[in-house]
C-alpha positions as CSV (number, residue, x, y, z in Angstrom):
1,X,227.2,-77.0,11.9
2,X,226.6,-77.3,7.8
3,X,226.6,-80.9,8.9
4,X,223.6,-80.5,11.6
5,X,222.0,-77.7,9.3
6,X,221.0,-80.4,6.6
7,X,221.0,-83.1,8.9
8,X,217.9,-81.6,11.0
9,X,216.4,-80.3,7.3
10,X,216.5,-84.0,6.0
11,X,214.7,-85.5,9.7
12,X,210.8,-85.5,8.8
13,X,209.9,-84.9,12.3
14,X,211.5,-81.6,12.8
15,X,210.7,-80.6,9.1
16,X,207.4,-80.9,10.2
17,X,207.4,-79.4,13.1
18,X,210.0,-76.8,13.5
19,X,211.1,-73.3,11.2
20,X,214.7,-73.7,10.6
21,X,216.9,-71.1,9.6
22,X,220.5,-70.7,8.6
23,X,222.3,-67.2,10.0
24,X,226.0,-67.1,8.1
25,X,229.0,-66.7,10.3
26,X,229.7,-62.5,10.8
27,X,233.6,-63.3,9.8
28,X,232.3,-63.2,6.1
29,X,233.4,-67.2,5.5
30,X,232.0,-69.0,2.7
31,X,229.1,-71.3,3.6
32,X,230.4,-71.2,7.3
33,X,227.4,-71.1,9.9
34,X,227.6,-69.8,13.5
35,X,223.8,-69.7,14.1
36,X,220.9,-72.6,13.5
37,X,217.8,-70.7,14.2
38,X,214.9,-73.2,15.1
39,X,211.6,-72.1,15.8
40,X,209.2,-74.5,17.4
41,X,205.8,-74.4,18.5
42,X,205.2,-77.6,20.5
43,X,206.5,-79.8,23.0
44,X,206.6,-82.5,20.5
45,X,208.7,-80.1,17.9
46,X,210.9,-79.8,20.6
47,X,211.2,-83.7,21.5
48,X,211.9,-84.1,17.7
49,X,214.4,-81.6,17.9
50,X,216.6,-83.7,20.5
51,X,215.5,-87.0,18.9
52,X,217.6,-85.7,15.7
53,X,220.3,-83.8,17.3
54,X,220.9,-86.7,19.5
55,X,221.4,-88.8,16.3
56,X,223.6,-86.6,14.5
57,X,225.9,-86.9,17.5
58,X,226.1,-90.5,17.4
59,X,226.4,-90.2,13.5
60,X,229.5,-88.0,14.0
61,X,231.0,-89.3,16.5
62,X,233.2,-86.7,17.6
63,X,231.2,-83.3,17.6
64,X,231.8,-80.3,20.2
65,X,228.8,-79.7,22.3
66,X,225.9,-76.9,21.4
67,X,225.0,-74.1,22.9
68,X,221.0,-73.9,23.0
69,X,219.4,-70.5,23.5
70,X,216.1,-70.4,24.8
71,X,214.9,-66.6,25.5
72,X,217.6,-65.8,26.6
73,X,218.8,-68.5,28.7
74,X,221.7,-70.5,27.4
75,X,221.9,-74.6,27.9
76,X,225.1,-76.3,26.7
77,X,224.0,-79.9,25.3
78,X,226.9,-82.4,25.2
79,X,224.4,-85.2,23.9
80,X,223.4,-86.6,27.2
81,X,220.6,-87.3,28.7
82,X,221.0,-84.5,31.2
83,X,221.6,-81.8,28.4
84,X,218.1,-83.1,27.5
85,X,216.2,-82.3,31.1
86,X,218.2,-79.5,30.8
87,X,216.8,-77.9,27.7
88,X,213.3,-78.9,28.8
89,X,213.6,-77.2,31.7
90,X,214.6,-74.3,30.1
91,X,211.9,-74.4,27.7
92,X,209.3,-75.0,30.5
93,X,210.6,-72.0,32.3
94,X,210.2,-69.7,28.8
95,X,206.6,-71.0,29.2
96,X,206.4,-70.1,32.3
97,X,205.6,-73.3,33.9
98,X,209.2,-74.1,36.1
99,X,209.4,-77.9,37.0
100,X,211.5,-80.5,37.7
101,X,212.5,-84.3,39.1
102,X,211.5,-83.8,42.9
103,X,215.0,-82.7,45.1
104,X,216.3,-81.3,41.8
105,X,215.9,-77.6,43.6
106,X,213.7,-76.8,40.7
107,X,210.5,-74.7,42.0
């Protein structure tokens, strides 16, 4: 998580549109992160965050999926396009605008 945290802080788009807060691990591990709290106020910021995350995953090659929580809705992101779509749907739902691709069952 420390690697992802540094990557996000160095990304210009994310740095301009998001507040990034490190939440230390509860077990007392020195320097370990359990949660990265990212507060984004607009769709451009969310898109920039997803692009930065995907770039980090590609650079690392072997990374575990990351759980993204949006208004108490957890989305596991494994670096795929479908995971991006799930995040976008969760953001839209949180904003009160549930939408999806035709035929995907979203209302």
